N, CA, C and O atoms as a Tinker XYZ file with bonds, in Angstrom:
   432  protein
     1  N      2.391000   -0.651000  -19.387000    73     2
     2  CA     2.333000    0.139000  -18.179000    64     1     3
     3  C      0.930000    0.120000  -17.580000    63     2     4     5
     4  O      0.785000    0.114000  -16.357000    81     3
     5  N     -0.114000    0.111000  -18.427000    73     3     6
     6  CA    -1.482000    0.100000  -17.923000    64     5     7
     7  C     -1.777000   -1.181000  -17.154000    63     6     8     9
     8  O     -2.434000   -1.147000  -16.114000    81     7
     9  N     -1.295000   -2.305000  -17.661000    73     7    10
    10  CA    -1.498000   -3.577000  -16.968000    64     9    11
    11  C     -0.838000   -3.555000  -15.602000    63    10    12    13
    12  O     -1.425000   -4.010000  -14.621000    81    11
    13  N      0.378000   -3.030000  -15.530000    73    11    14
    14  CA     1.077000   -2.924000  -14.250000    64    13    15
    15  C      0.352000   -2.011000  -13.286000    63    14    16    17
    16  O      0.286000   -2.291000  -12.089000    81    15
    17  N     -0.200000   -0.906000  -13.808000    73    15    18
    18  CA    -0.935000    0.019000  -12.953000    64    17    19
    19  C     -2.190000   -0.644000  -12.389000    63    18    20    21
    20  O     -2.494000   -0.499000  -11.205000    81    19
    21  N     -2.918000   -1.373000  -13.242000    73    19    22
    22  CA    -4.131000   -2.057000  -12.792000    64    21    23
    23  C     -3.782000   -3.131000  -11.764000    63    22    24    25
    24  O     -4.471000   -3.278000  -10.755000    81    23
    25  N     -2.714000   -3.878000  -12.021000    73    23    26
    26  CA    -2.278000   -4.902000  -11.068000    64    25    27
    27  C     -1.949000   -4.261000   -9.723000    63    26    28    29
    28  O     -2.374000   -4.759000   -8.681000    81    27
    29  N     -1.195000   -3.162000   -9.738000    73    27    30
    30  CA    -0.802000   -2.505000   -8.496000    64    29    31
    31  C     -2.006000   -1.907000   -7.786000    63    30    32    33
    32  O     -2.061000   -1.887000   -6.556000    81    31
    33  N     -2.965000   -1.423000   -8.554000    73    31    34
    34  CA    -4.193000   -0.884000   -7.988000    64    33    35
    35  C     -4.940000   -1.981000   -7.224000    63    34    36    37
    36  O     -5.418000   -1.751000   -6.113000    81    35
    37  N     -5.038000   -3.164000   -7.819000    73    35    38
    38  CA    -5.711000   -4.286000   -7.157000    64    37    39
    39  C     -4.934000   -4.788000   -5.946000    63    38    40    41
    40  O     -5.528000   -5.176000   -4.940000    81    39
    41  N     -3.599000   -4.780000   -6.043000    73    39    42
    42  CA    -2.772000   -5.161000   -4.889000    64    41    43
    43  C     -2.993000   -4.168000   -3.751000    63    42    44    45
    44  O     -3.150000   -4.566000   -2.597000    81    43
    45  N     -3.006000   -2.875000   -4.078000    73    43    46
    46  CA    -3.230000   -1.848000   -3.063000    64    45    47
    47  C     -4.609000   -2.002000   -2.439000    63    46    48    49
    48  O     -4.761000   -1.870000   -1.225000    81    47
    49  N     -5.611000   -2.279000   -3.260000    73    47    50
    50  CA    -6.968000   -2.487000   -2.747000    64    49    51
    51  C     -7.008000   -3.684000   -1.805000    63    50    52    53
    52  O     -7.674000   -3.643000   -0.771000    81    51
    53  N     -6.299000   -4.743000   -2.160000    73    51    54
    54  CA    -6.233000   -5.932000   -1.296000    64    53    55
    55  C     -5.537000   -5.604000    0.019000    63    54    56    57
    56  O     -5.983000   -6.025000    1.087000    81    55
    57  N     -4.440000   -4.851000   -0.061000    73    55    58
    58  CA    -3.729000   -4.453000    1.154000    64    57    59
    59  C     -4.623000   -3.594000    2.050000    63    58    60    61
    60  O     -4.625000   -3.761000    3.270000    81    59
    61  N     -5.381000   -2.678000    1.449000    73    59    62
    62  CA    -6.303000   -1.855000    2.230000    64    61    63
    63  C     -7.393000   -2.708000    2.864000    63    62    64    65
    64  O     -7.772000   -2.487000    4.015000    81    63
    65  N     -7.892000   -3.677000    2.114000    73    63    66
    66  CA    -8.920000   -4.575000    2.642000    64    65    67
    67  C     -8.392000   -5.329000    3.858000    63    66    68    69
    68  O     -9.087000   -5.456000    4.866000    81    67
    69  N     -7.162000   -5.827000    3.761000    73    67    70
    70  CA    -6.534000   -6.518000    4.899000    64    69    71
    71  C     -6.380000   -5.551000    6.074000    63    70    72    73
    72  O     -6.605000   -5.919000    7.227000    81    71
    73  N     -5.995000   -4.314000    5.768000    73    71    74
    74  CA    -5.821000   -3.313000    6.829000    64    73    75
    75  C     -7.123000   -3.068000    7.583000    63    74    76    77
    76  O     -7.098000   -2.765000    8.776000    81    75
    77  N     -8.265000   -3.197000    6.900000    73    75    78
    78  CA    -9.538000   -2.994000    7.589000    64    77    79
    79  C     -9.785000   -4.055000    8.653000    63    78    80    81
    80  O    -10.540000   -3.822000    9.597000    81    79
    81  N     -9.164000   -5.204000    8.512000    73    79    82
    82  CA    -9.289000   -6.251000    9.521000    64    81    83
    83  C     -8.231000   -6.135000   10.606000    63    82    84    85
    84  O     -8.473000   -6.505000   11.755000    81    83
    85  N     -7.069000   -5.628000   10.248000    73    83    86
    86  CA    -5.921000   -5.630000   11.152000    64    85    87
    87  C     -5.825000   -4.350000   11.977000    63    86    88    89
    88  O     -5.417000   -4.394000   13.137000    81    87
    89  N     -6.190000   -3.233000   11.402000    73    87    90
    90  CA    -5.977000   -1.935000   12.053000    64    89    91
    91  C     -7.295000   -1.403000   12.610000    63    90    92    93
    92  O     -8.241000   -1.173000   11.856000    81    91
    93  N     -7.361000   -1.209000   13.927000    73    91    94
    94  CA    -8.575000   -0.634000   14.514000    64    93    95
    95  C     -8.823000    0.763000   13.959000    63    94    96    97
    96  O     -7.882000    1.539000   13.790000    81    95
    97  N    -10.059000    1.082000   13.680000    73    95    98
    98  CA   -10.407000    2.410000   13.206000    64    97    99
    99  C    -10.306000    2.601000   11.705000    63    98   100   101
   100  O    -10.558000    3.703000   11.219000    81    99
   101  N     -9.943000    1.561000   10.945000    73    99   102
   102  CA    -9.896000    1.646000    9.487000    64   101   103
   103  C    -11.021000    0.770000    8.946000    63   102   104   105
   104  O    -11.070000   -0.432000    9.205000    81   103
   105  N    -11.929000    1.398000    8.186000    73   103   106
   106  CA   -13.083000    0.673000    7.670000    64   105   107
   107  C    -13.322000    1.029000    6.209000    63   106   108   109
   108  O    -13.069000    2.157000    5.787000    81   107
   109  N    -13.800000    0.079000    5.456000    73   107   110
   110  CA   -14.300000    0.322000    4.102000    64   109   111
   111  C    -15.720000   -0.213000    4.101000    63   110   112   113
   112  O    -15.937000   -1.407000    4.308000    81   111
   113  N    -16.683000    0.660000    3.870000    73   111   114
   114  CA   -18.078000    0.223000    3.954000    64   113   115
   115  C    -18.582000   -0.395000    2.649000    63   114   116   117
   116  O    -19.587000   -1.105000    2.644000    81   115
   117  N    -17.878000   -0.121000    1.536000    73   115   118
   118  CA   -18.259000   -0.721000    0.254000    64   117   119
   119  C    -17.005000   -1.091000   -0.529000    63   118   120   121
   120  O    -15.922000   -0.559000   -0.283000    81   119
   121  N    -17.168000   -2.004000   -1.471000    73   119   122
   122  CA   -16.067000   -2.370000   -2.360000    64   121   123
   123  C    -15.658000   -1.175000   -3.210000    63   122   124   125
   124  O    -14.471000   -0.957000   -3.453000    81   123
   125  N    -16.638000   -0.406000   -3.658000    73   123   126
   126  CA   -16.340000    0.784000   -4.449000    64   125   127
   127  C    -15.482000    1.775000   -3.676000    63   126   128   129
   128  O    -14.543000    2.357000   -4.220000    81   127
   129  N    -15.811000    1.961000   -2.410000    73   127   130
   130  CA   -15.010000    2.862000   -1.576000    64   129   131
   131  C    -13.590000    2.372000   -1.428000    63   130   132   133
   132  O    -12.648000    3.164000   -1.434000    81   131
   133  N    -13.434000    1.078000   -1.295000    73   131   134
   134  CA   -12.105000    0.478000   -1.185000    64   133   135
   135  C    -11.310000    0.678000   -2.470000    63   134   136   137
   136  O    -10.131000    1.029000   -2.417000    81   135
   137  N    -11.938000    0.459000   -3.623000    73   135   138
   138  CA   -11.251000    0.617000   -4.911000    64   137   139
   139  C    -10.897000    2.078000   -5.186000    63   138   140   141
   140  O     -9.805000    2.359000   -5.680000    81   139
   141  N    -11.792000    3.005000   -4.878000    73   139   142
   142  CA   -11.489000    4.423000   -5.065000    64   141   143
   143  C    -10.343000    4.862000   -4.163000    63   142   144   145
   144  O     -9.470000    5.620000   -4.586000    81   143
   145  N    -10.346000    4.390000   -2.931000    73   143   146
   146  CA    -9.272000    4.737000   -2.005000    64   145   147
   147  C     -7.936000    4.220000   -2.512000    63   146   148   149
   148  O     -6.931000    4.927000   -2.427000    81   147
   149  N     -7.905000    3.011000   -3.034000    73   147   150
   150  CA    -6.667000    2.449000   -3.585000    64   149   151
   151  C     -6.171000    3.277000   -4.768000    63   150   152   153
   152  O     -4.970000    3.513000   -4.903000    81   151
   153  N     -7.091000    3.715000   -5.621000    73   151   154
   154  CA    -6.712000    4.541000   -6.762000    64   153   155
   155  C     -6.137000    5.884000   -6.305000    63   154   156   157
   156  O     -5.092000    6.317000   -6.790000    81   155
   157  N     -6.819000    6.527000   -5.386000    73   155   158
   158  CA    -6.349000    7.818000   -4.875000    64   157   159
   159  C     -5.014000    7.659000   -4.159000    63   158   160   161
   160  O     -4.129000    8.502000   -4.306000    81   159
   161  N     -4.862000    6.597000   -3.393000    73   159   162
   162  CA    -3.599000    6.359000   -2.694000    64   161   163
   163  C     -2.445000    6.204000   -3.676000    63   162   164   165
   164  O     -1.361000    6.745000   -3.452000    81   163
   165  N     -2.669000    5.476000   -4.754000    73   163   166
   166  CA    -1.627000    5.330000   -5.775000    64   165   167
   167  C     -1.252000    6.652000   -6.408000    63   166   168   169
   168  O     -0.071000    6.930000   -6.619000    81   167
   169  N     -2.245000    7.468000   -6.712000    73   167   170
   170  CA    -1.976000    8.778000   -7.306000    64   169   171
   171  C     -1.284000    9.709000   -6.318000    63   170   172   173
   172  O     -0.362000   10.436000   -6.688000    81   171
   173  N     -1.722000    9.691000   -5.073000    73   171   174
   174  CA    -1.087000   10.529000   -4.049000    64   173   175
   175  C      0.373000   10.126000   -3.856000    63   174   176   177
   176  O      1.244000   10.985000   -3.719000    81   175
   177  N      0.639000    8.821000   -3.845000    73   175   178
   178  CA     2.033000    8.366000   -3.713000    64   177   179
   179  C      2.880000    8.868000   -4.870000    63   178   180   181
   180  O      4.021000    9.286000   -4.671000    81   179
   181  N      2.328000    8.830000   -6.084000    73   179   182
   182  CA     3.073000    9.315000   -7.249000    64   181   183
   183  C      3.313000   10.820000   -7.151000    63   182   184   185
   184  O      4.414000   11.300000   -7.421000    81   183
   185  N      2.246000   11.579000   -6.753000    73   183   186
   186  CA     2.422000   13.027000   -6.603000    64   185   187
   187  C      3.439000   13.345000   -5.521000    63   186   188   189
   188  O      4.235000   14.272000   -5.667000    81   187
   189  N      3.416000   12.569000   -4.420000    73   187   190
   190  CA     4.360000   12.793000   -3.328000    64   189   191
   191  C      5.789000   12.562000   -3.795000    63   190   192   193
   192  O      6.690000   13.327000   -3.452000    81   191
   193  N      5.996000   11.522000   -4.565000    73   191   194
   194  CA     7.320000   11.235000   -5.101000    64   193   195
   195  C      7.770000   12.349000   -6.042000    63   194   196   197
   196  O      8.919000   12.788000   -5.991000    81   195
   197  N      6.862000   12.800000   -6.897000    73   195   198
   198  CA     7.168000   13.877000   -7.836000    64   197   199
   199  C      7.468000   15.181000   -7.092000    63   198   200   201
   200  O      8.391000   15.908000   -7.459000    81   199
   201  N      6.696000   15.471000   -6.056000    73   199   202
   202  CA     6.917000   16.660000   -5.236000    64   201   203
   203  C      8.266000   16.578000   -4.525000    63   202   204   205
   204  O      8.991000   17.570000   -4.451000    81   203
   205  N      8.597000   15.414000   -4.011000    73   203   206
   206  CA     9.896000   15.226000   -3.347000    64   205   207
   207  C     11.042000   15.504000   -4.319000    63   206   208   209
   208  O     12.036000   16.129000   -3.951000    81   207
   209  N     10.898000   15.041000   -5.548000    73   207   210
   210  CA    11.936000   15.295000   -6.554000    64   209   211
   211  C     12.063000   16.784000   -6.839000    63   210   212   213
   212  O     13.165000   17.275000   -7.088000    81   211
   213  N     10.954000   17.505000   -6.805000    73   211   214
   214  CA    10.999000   18.948000   -7.040000    64   213   215
   215  C     11.689000   19.684000   -5.894000    63   214   216   217
   216  O     12.252000   20.761000   -6.091000    81   215
   217  N     11.645000   19.103000   -4.703000    73   215   218
   218  CA    12.212000   19.762000   -3.526000    64   217   219
   219  C     13.667000   19.393000   -3.264000    63   218   220   221
   220  O     14.360000   20.090000   -2.523000    81   219
   221  N     14.132000   18.307000   -3.862000    73   219   222
   222  CA    15.499000   17.833000   -3.622000    64   221   223
   223  C     16.343000   18.127000   -4.846000    63   222   224   225
   224  O     15.991000   17.744000   -5.962000    81   223
   225  N     17.444000   18.802000   -4.637000    73   223   226
   226  CA    18.281000   19.274000   -5.742000    64   225   227
   227  C     18.871000   18.149000   -6.591000    63   226   228   229
   228  O     18.911000   18.272000   -7.815000    81   227
   229  N     19.321000   17.076000   -5.987000    73   227   230
   230  CA    20.045000   16.027000   -6.705000    64   229   231
   231  C     19.192000   14.788000   -6.984000    63   230   232   233
   232  O     19.713000   13.676000   -7.068000    81   231
   233  N     17.888000   14.984000   -7.127000    73   231   234
   234  CA    16.974000   13.877000   -7.451000    64   233   235
   235  C     15.968000   14.398000   -8.454000    63   234   236   237
   236  O     15.342000   15.432000   -8.221000    81   235
   237  N     15.802000   13.697000   -9.572000    73   235   238
   238  CA    14.937000   14.189000  -10.649000    64   237   239
   239  C     13.968000   13.115000  -11.126000    63   238   240   241
   240  O     14.302000   11.931000  -11.168000    81   239
   241  N     12.772000   13.546000  -11.482000    73   239   242
   242  CA    11.780000   12.704000  -12.138000    64   241   243
   243  C     11.266000   13.494000  -13.322000    63   242   244   245
   244  O     10.821000   14.631000  -13.165000    81   243
   245  N     11.321000   12.902000  -14.514000    73   243   246
   246  CA    11.000000   13.621000  -15.749000    64   245   247
   247  C      9.525000   13.904000  -15.950000    63   246   248   249
   248  O      9.169000   14.949000  -16.496000    81   247
   249  N      8.650000   12.988000  -15.519000    73   247   250
   250  CA     7.227000   13.163000  -15.800000    64   249   251
   251  C      6.388000   12.494000  -14.722000    63   250   252   253
   252  O      6.896000   11.727000  -13.903000    81   251
   253  N      5.092000   12.800000  -14.736000    73   251   254
   254  CA     4.192000   12.158000  -13.788000    64   253   255
   255  C      4.127000   10.653000  -14.039000    63   254   256   257
   256  O      4.014000    9.868000  -13.097000    81   255
   257  N      4.200000   10.249000  -15.313000    73   255   258
   258  CA     4.208000    8.818000  -15.639000    64   257   259
   259  C      5.391000    8.105000  -15.002000    63   258   260   261
   260  O      5.257000    6.988000  -14.502000    81   259
   261  N      6.554000    8.759000  -15.021000    73   259   262
   262  CA     7.735000    8.184000  -14.373000    64   261   263
   263  C      7.534000    8.092000  -12.867000    63   262   264   265
   264  O      7.933000    7.111000  -12.240000    81   263
   265  N      6.908000    9.122000  -12.287000    73   263   266
   266  CA     6.631000    9.113000  -10.848000    64   265   267
   267  C      5.663000    7.996000  -10.494000    63   266   268   269
   268  O      5.833000    7.320000   -9.479000    81   267
   269  N      4.646000    7.801000  -11.330000    73   267   270
   270  CA     3.666000    6.750000  -11.094000    64   269   271
   271  C      4.314000    5.375000  -11.177000    63   270   272   273
   272  O      4.073000    4.518000  -10.327000    81   271
   273  N      5.128000    5.168000  -12.190000    73   271   274
   274  CA     5.828000    3.890000  -12.325000    64   273   275
   275  C      6.774000    3.656000  -11.151000    63   274   276   277
   276  O      6.868000    2.538000  -10.642000    81   275
   277  N      7.474000    4.701000  -10.721000    73   275   278
   278  CA     8.370000    4.573000   -9.567000    64   277   279
   279  C      7.581000    4.216000   -8.310000    63   278   280   281
   280  O      8.049000    3.418000   -7.498000    81   279
   281  N      6.386000    4.797000   -8.139000    73   279   282
   282  CA     5.549000    4.470000   -6.983000    64   281   283
   283  C      5.126000    3.005000   -7.015000    63   282   284   285
   284  O      5.074000    2.345000   -5.977000    81   283
   285  N      4.822000    2.497000   -8.215000    73   283   286
   286  CA     4.453000    1.086000   -8.367000    64   285   287
   287  C      5.635000    0.188000   -8.007000    63   286   288   289
   288  O      5.480000   -0.787000   -7.271000    81   287
   289  N      6.810000    0.520000   -8.525000    73   287   290
   290  CA     8.015000   -0.271000   -8.232000    64   289   291
   291  C      8.300000   -0.254000   -6.730000    63   290   292   293
   292  O      8.625000   -1.289000   -6.149000    81   291
   293  N      8.179000    0.911000   -6.104000    73   291   294
   294  CA     8.444000    1.016000   -4.668000    64   293   295
   295  C      7.437000    0.192000   -3.861000    63   294   296   297
   296  O      7.803000   -0.417000   -2.855000    81   295
   297  N      6.183000    0.168000   -4.290000    73   295   298
   298  CA     5.176000   -0.629000   -3.599000    64   297   299
   299  C      5.484000   -2.120000   -3.722000    63   298   300   301
   300  O      5.374000   -2.867000   -2.749000    81   299
   301  N      5.870000   -2.546000   -4.922000    73   299   302
   302  CA     6.236000   -3.958000   -5.108000    64   301   303
   303  C      7.439000   -4.337000   -4.254000    63   302   304   305
   304  O      7.477000   -5.418000   -3.666000    81   303
   305  N      8.415000   -3.449000   -4.190000    73   303   306
   306  CA     9.580000   -3.706000   -3.349000    64   305   307
   307  C      9.198000   -3.776000   -1.876000    63   306   308   309
   308  O      9.777000   -4.547000   -1.111000    81   307
   309  N      8.220000   -2.965000   -1.484000    73   307   310
   310  CA     7.736000   -3.021000   -0.111000    64   309   311
   311  C      7.106000   -4.363000    0.212000    63   310   312   313
   312  O      7.325000   -4.916000    1.290000    81   311
   313  N      6.323000   -4.885000   -0.722000    73   311   314
   314  CA     5.715000   -6.203000   -0.537000    64   313   315
   315  C      6.796000   -7.273000   -0.451000    63   314   316   317
   316  O      6.741000   -8.156000    0.405000    81   315
   317  N      7.779000   -7.188000   -1.342000    73   315   318
   318  CA     8.877000   -8.157000   -1.315000    64   317   319
   319  C      9.662000   -8.047000   -0.015000    63   318   320   321
   320  O     10.105000   -9.060000    0.527000    81   319
   321  N      9.839000   -6.836000    0.488000    73   319   322
   322  CA    10.531000   -6.643000    1.764000    64   321   323
   323  C      9.781000   -7.289000    2.911000    63   322   324   325
   324  O     10.384000   -7.887000    3.802000    81   323
   325  N      8.454000   -7.166000    2.886000    73   323   326
   326  CA     7.647000   -7.814000    3.921000    64   325   327
   327  C      7.795000   -9.333000    3.852000    63   326   328   329
   328  O      7.942000   -9.998000    4.877000    81   327
   329  N      7.755000   -9.873000    2.635000    73   327   330
   330  CA     7.911000  -11.318000    2.463000    64   329   331
   331  C      9.288000  -11.759000    2.958000    63   330   332   333
   332  O      9.408000  -12.772000    3.646000    81   331
   333  N     10.322000  -11.000000    2.609000    73   331   334
   334  CA    11.677000  -11.318000    3.054000    64   333   335
   335  C     11.783000  -11.258000    4.565000    63   334   336   337
   336  O     12.409000  -12.122000    5.179000    81   335
   337  N     11.170000  -10.232000    5.179000    73   335   338
   338  CA    11.204000  -10.111000    6.633000    64   337   339
   339  C     10.545000  -11.325000    7.290000    63   338   340   341
   340  O     11.065000  -11.870000    8.263000    81   339
   341  N      9.410000  -11.739000    6.755000    73   339   342
   342  CA     8.723000  -12.909000    7.293000    64   341   343
   343  C      9.582000  -14.158000    7.146000    63   342   344   345
   344  O      9.661000  -14.972000    8.066000    81   343
   345  N     10.224000  -14.312000    5.992000    73   343   346
   346  CA    11.077000  -15.471000    5.753000    64   345   347
   347  C     12.278000  -15.456000    6.683000    63   346   348   349
   348  O     12.622000  -16.487000    7.261000    81   347
   349  N     12.926000  -14.300000    6.839000    73   347   350
   350  CA    14.103000  -14.209000    7.708000    64   349   351
   351  C     13.762000  -14.482000    9.166000    63   350   352   353
   352  O     14.590000  -14.995000    9.919000    81   351
   353  N     12.541000  -14.138000    9.561000    73   351   354
   354  CA    12.116000  -14.385000   10.940000    64   353   355
   355  C     11.476000  -15.762000   11.075000    63   354   356   357
   356  O     10.911000  -16.098000   12.116000    81   355
   357  N     11.572000  -16.556000   10.005000    73   355   358
   358  CA    11.054000  -17.928000    9.969000    64   357   359
   359  C      9.593000  -18.004000   10.390000    63   358   360   361
   360  O      9.190000  -18.873000   11.162000    81   359
   361  N      8.809000  -17.060000    9.855000    73   359   362
   362  CA     7.376000  -17.074000   10.124000    64   361   363
   363  C      6.994000  -16.565000   11.489000    63   362   364   365
   364  O      5.843000  -16.728000   11.895000    81   363
   365  N      7.905000  -15.956000   12.213000    73   363   366
   366  CA     7.630000  -15.507000   13.568000    64   365   367
   367  C      7.073000  -14.093000   13.659000    63   366   368   369
   368  O      7.082000  -13.492000   14.734000    81   367
   369  N      6.591000  -13.557000   12.547000    73   367   370
   370  CA     5.963000  -12.247000   12.586000    64   369   371
   371  C      4.587000  -12.430000   13.204000    63   370   372   373
   372  O      3.775000  -13.194000   12.682000    81   371
   373  N      4.310000  -11.743000   14.304000    73   371   374
   374  CA     3.059000  -11.899000   15.034000    64   373   375
   375  C      2.177000  -10.693000   14.756000    63   374   376   377
   376  O      2.514000   -9.569000   15.130000    81   375
   377  N      1.049000  -10.927000   14.100000    73   375   378
   378  CA     0.111000   -9.854000   13.789000    64   377   379
   379  C     -1.082000   -9.972000   14.713000    63   378   380   381
   380  O     -1.509000  -11.074000   15.058000    81   379
   381  N     -1.613000   -8.836000   15.110000    73   379   382
   382  CA    -2.819000   -8.829000   15.921000    64   381   383
   383  C     -3.980000   -8.383000   15.041000    63   382   384   385
   384  O     -3.836000   -7.474000   14.224000    81   383
   385  N     -5.119000   -9.024000   15.212000    73   383   386
   386  CA    -6.284000   -8.671000   14.419000    64   385   387
   387  C     -7.361000   -8.137000   15.350000    63   386   388   389
   388  O     -7.732000   -8.803000   16.317000    81   387
   389  N     -7.863000   -6.947000   15.068000    73   387   390
   390  CA    -8.932000   -6.326000   15.840000    64   389   391
   391  C    -10.249000   -6.995000   15.482000    63   390   392   393
   392  O    -10.548000   -7.168000   14.301000    81   391
   393  N    -11.035000   -7.373000   16.469000    73   391   394
   394  CA   -12.258000   -8.129000   16.232000    64   393   395
   395  C    -13.513000   -7.271000   16.101000    63   394   396   397
   396  O    -14.619000   -7.810000   16.068000    81   395
   397  N    -13.370000   -5.967000   16.026000    73   395   398
   398  CA   -14.526000   -5.116000   15.761000    64   397   399
   399  C    -15.199000   -4.575000   17.009000    63   398   400   401
   400  O    -14.529000   -4.110000   17.931000    81   399
   401  N    -16.532000   -4.636000   17.037000    73   399   402
   402  CA   -17.343000   -3.995000   18.064000    64   401   403
   403  C    -16.972000   -4.424000   19.491000    63   402   404   405
   404  O    -17.040000   -3.614000   20.416000    81   403
   405  N    -16.589000   -5.662000   19.669000    73   403   406
   406  CA   -16.288000   -6.146000   21.024000    64   405   407
   407  C    -14.998000   -5.559000   21.562000    63   406   408   409
   408  O    -14.763000   -5.571000   22.770000    81   407
   409  N    -14.157000   -5.045000   20.668000    73   407   410
   410  CA   -12.903000   -4.423000   21.109000    64   409   411
   411  C    -11.821000   -5.428000   21.446000    63   410   412   413
   412  O    -10.791000   -5.056000   22.008000    81   411
   413  N    -12.030000   -6.687000   21.117000    73   411   414
   414  CA   -11.024000   -7.693000   21.445000    64   413   415
   415  C    -10.023000   -7.859000   20.302000    63   414   416   417
   416  O    -10.297000   -7.512000   19.153000    81   415
   417  N     -8.878000   -8.391000   20.645000    73   415   418
   418  CA    -7.837000   -8.638000   19.658000    64   417   419
   419  C     -7.573000  -10.129000   19.560000    63   418   420   421
   420  O     -7.685000  -10.855000   20.547000    81   419
   421  N     -7.225000  -10.577000   18.372000    73   419   422
   422  CA    -6.841000  -11.965000   18.171000    64   421   423
   423  C     -5.534000  -12.017000   17.408000    63   422   424   425
   424  O     -5.171000  -11.049000   16.740000    81   423
   425  N     -4.834000  -13.105000   17.492000    73   423   426
   426  CA    -3.568000  -13.266000   16.772000    64   425   427
   427  C     -3.767000  -14.196000   15.598000    63   426   428   429
   428  O     -4.566000  -15.131000   15.655000    81   427
   429  N     -3.032000  -13.930000   14.531000    73   427   430
   430  CA    -3.043000  -14.849000   13.388000    64   429   431
   431  C     -1.695000  -14.875000   12.768000    63   430   432
   432  O     -1.480000  -15.585000   11.786000    81   431
């Protein structure tokens, strides 16, 4: 489970790093800040899932570890869904990249 958590943490950090290029107004000024944000995001997702289970009568999660693992599985499925969407659209997903201070956008 620890290996999976570390892998997902690095995947999340990579996704956040990409977001800093793609999404205007999202910045990471240091690698450490990016890694801490990825860690906190993973924990928040697990807590959110656990909280949701506490609020919904017919949905249960036994422990925080189960919530964390479920958050990892859901993140992996999200990545696979993105890959599937790109494949189904035959590579026609058009992303815009913000170019920073100049305020211009580019496509990739």
